[in-house]
C-alpha positions as CSV (number, residue, x, y, z in Angstrom):
1,M,82.2,165.8,150.6
2,G,85.0,166.8,148.2
3,I,84.9,168.4,145.0
4,R,85.3,165.2,142.9
5,D,82.6,163.0,144.6
6,A,80.1,165.9,144.8
7,L,81.0,166.1,140.5
8,L,80.6,162.1,140.8
9,K,77.0,162.3,142.5
10,T,75.7,165.1,139.9
11,V,76.3,162.5,137.3
12,N,75.1,159.6,138.7
13,E,71.9,161.1,139.9
14,M,71.4,162.6,136.5
15,N,68.1,160.6,134.3
16,G,70.5,158.8,131.7
17,G,73.8,159.2,133.8
18,W,77.4,159.8,132.3
19,S,76.0,159.5,128.9
20,V,73.2,162.5,129.5
21,A,75.7,164.7,131.2
22,A,78.6,164.3,128.3
23,A,76.3,164.9,125.8
24,Y,74.9,167.7,127.7
25,L,78.4,169.1,127.9
26,G,79.5,168.2,124.2
27,M,81.8,166.0,125.2
28,S,82.4,161.8,124.9
29,E,81.8,160.3,127.9
30,A,85.6,159.1,128.3
31,V,86.5,162.9,127.9
32,L,84.3,163.4,130.8
33,R,85.3,160.9,133.2
34,S,88.9,161.9,132.6
35,R,88.2,165.6,133.3
36,I,85.9,164.5,136.3
37,Y,88.7,161.7,137.8
38,E,91.6,164.6,136.9
39,S,93.3,162.1,134.6
40,K,96.1,162.6,132.1
41,G,96.2,166.2,133.7
42,W,92.9,167.1,132.4
43,Q,90.2,169.1,134.8
44,L,86.3,169.6,134.5
45,A,86.4,173.4,133.9
46,T,84.0,175.3,136.7
47,R,81.1,176.5,134.5
48,D,81.2,172.7,133.2
49,A,80.6,171.8,137.0
50,I,78.1,174.6,137.2
51,S,76.2,173.8,134.3
52,L,75.7,170.0,135.2
53,Q,74.7,170.9,138.7
54,Q,72.1,173.5,137.0
55,F,70.8,170.6,134.4
56,A,70.4,168.1,137.3
57,D,69.3,170.5,139.8
58,V,71.5,169.9,142.9
59,S,73.7,171.7,144.5
60,Y,76.5,169.6,145.6
61,F,79.3,171.1,143.4
62,A,78.0,174.2,145.1
63,E,77.9,172.7,148.6
64,A,81.4,171.2,148.4
65,V,83.1,174.1,146.9
66,A,81.7,176.4,149.8
67,S,83.0,173.9,152.3
68,E,86.4,173.6,151.1
69,C,86.1,177.5,151.8
70,G,85.0,177.1,154.9
71,E,81.7,178.2,153.9
72,T,77.9,176.8,154.2
73,F,76.0,176.8,150.7
74,I,72.3,177.6,151.2
75,R,69.6,177.1,148.6
76,L,67.2,179.3,148.7
77,P,63.4,178.8,147.4
78,A,62.1,181.3,144.9
79,V,60.9,184.8,147.1
80,D,57.9,184.1,145.5
81,A,57.3,180.8,146.8
82,I,57.8,181.9,150.0
83,E,55.0,183.0,152.4
84,S,54.9,184.4,156.3
85,E,53.7,181.0,157.6
86,S,56.6,178.9,156.4
87,I,59.2,181.0,157.9
88,H,57.0,180.5,161.4
89,L,57.4,176.7,160.4
90,T,61.1,176.4,159.9
91,F,61.5,178.1,163.2
92,N,59.7,175.9,164.5
93,Q,61.6,172.7,162.9
94,Y,64.7,174.8,163.9
95,F,64.1,175.0,167.6
96,A,62.9,171.4,167.5
97,D,66.4,170.5,166.3
98,L,68.2,172.3,168.6
99,G,66.7,170.6,171.3
100,L,67.8,167.2,169.6
101,L,71.8,168.8,169.3
102,W,71.2,169.5,172.9
103,T,69.9,165.6,173.9
104,E,72.7,164.6,171.3
105,F,75.4,166.4,173.4
106,S,73.9,165.7,177.1
107,G,73.9,162.0,176.1
108,A,77.4,162.0,174.8
109,V,78.8,163.6,177.9
110,A,76.8,161.7,180.5
111,N,78.7,159.1,181.3
112,D,82.4,159.9,180.7
113,G,81.9,163.7,180.8
114,K,83.8,163.5,177.3
115,I,83.0,163.8,173.6
116,D,84.6,160.6,171.7
117,D,84.9,160.7,168.1
118,N,81.9,159.8,166.8
119,E,79.8,161.6,169.0
120,R,82.2,164.7,167.7
121,E,81.5,163.9,164.4
122,K,77.4,163.7,165.1
123,L,77.4,166.7,167.0
124,Q,79.5,168.5,164.6
125,A,77.2,167.3,161.6
126,M,74.2,168.5,163.5
127,G,75.5,171.5,164.2
128,E,76.2,172.4,160.7
129,A,72.7,171.7,159.9
130,L,71.6,174.0,162.5
131,H,74.0,176.9,160.6
132,R,72.6,175.9,157.1
133,K,69.1,176.5,158.8
134,T,69.8,179.8,160.8
135,E,71.5,181.0,157.5
136,M,68.4,180.1,155.3
137,L,65.9,181.6,158.2
138,L,67.6,184.9,158.0
139,A,67.7,185.3,154.0
140,L,63.9,184.2,154.2
141,M,63.5,187.3,156.7
142,F,64.9,189.5,154.8
143,S,63.2,188.1,151.5
144,V,59.8,188.1,152.8
145,Y,59.9,191.5,155.5
146,C,62.9,193.7,153.7
147,P,61.1,193.6,150.0
148,R,62.9,196.7,149.0
149,T,66.1,195.1,149.1
150,N,65.4,191.8,148.7
151,A,68.7,191.0,149.5
152,V,70.8,188.7,151.9
153,K,74.1,190.6,153.3
154,M,76.0,187.5,153.5
155,P,79.3,189.4,154.9
156,A,77.2,190.8,158.1
157,M,75.5,187.4,158.6
158,R,78.7,185.9,158.9
159,E,79.7,188.4,161.7
160,V,76.4,187.4,163.3
161,A,76.8,183.2,162.8
162,N,80.5,183.3,164.4
163,G,80.2,185.7,167.3
C-alpha cells in the first residue's frame, strides 16, 4: 500500500471520515483532500499524517513509509500487557504460519517445478507476515525477559533477519 492509499484508508476508517479528520487537523475538507491527493502542489505534512494515524488508532501511514523504505513496521503491544504465556502462544502461531508457507510453496512447485507470478505474490505476502511476526516475537521476548533494557535493538534484529 502506498502512502496516499494509507492516508485515504486512515481517513475513510475514521468515525466521521473526512469531516472529522479535517476538523481534527484544523483545516477544511477541501484543503485536506488537496493535501492528501497532492493537488495544486500541496502535500500533507508528516506530522499531520502521524496525528491522523494516532487519532484513528491505526498504523497504515507508518506501515506505508516503512514499506517504501524497504523496512517493516511492527506495532507492539504495551509492555504491561505482555505476558510470558502470550509469547508462547505467538511462537505456536508462528510455527503454524511457517507450516502454511511450506504447504503453499510445496503446492506451487509440485506440478511444474516453478513459481508463477500469482504464487510468488502469495508466498511473498506470507513471508512478509512471518518476518513481521519474527520481529514482534523478538521485541516481546526482550520486553518481558530483559527488563533492565526494555528496548529492542533494531539494527541487530535486521542483521539477524537479513542473514
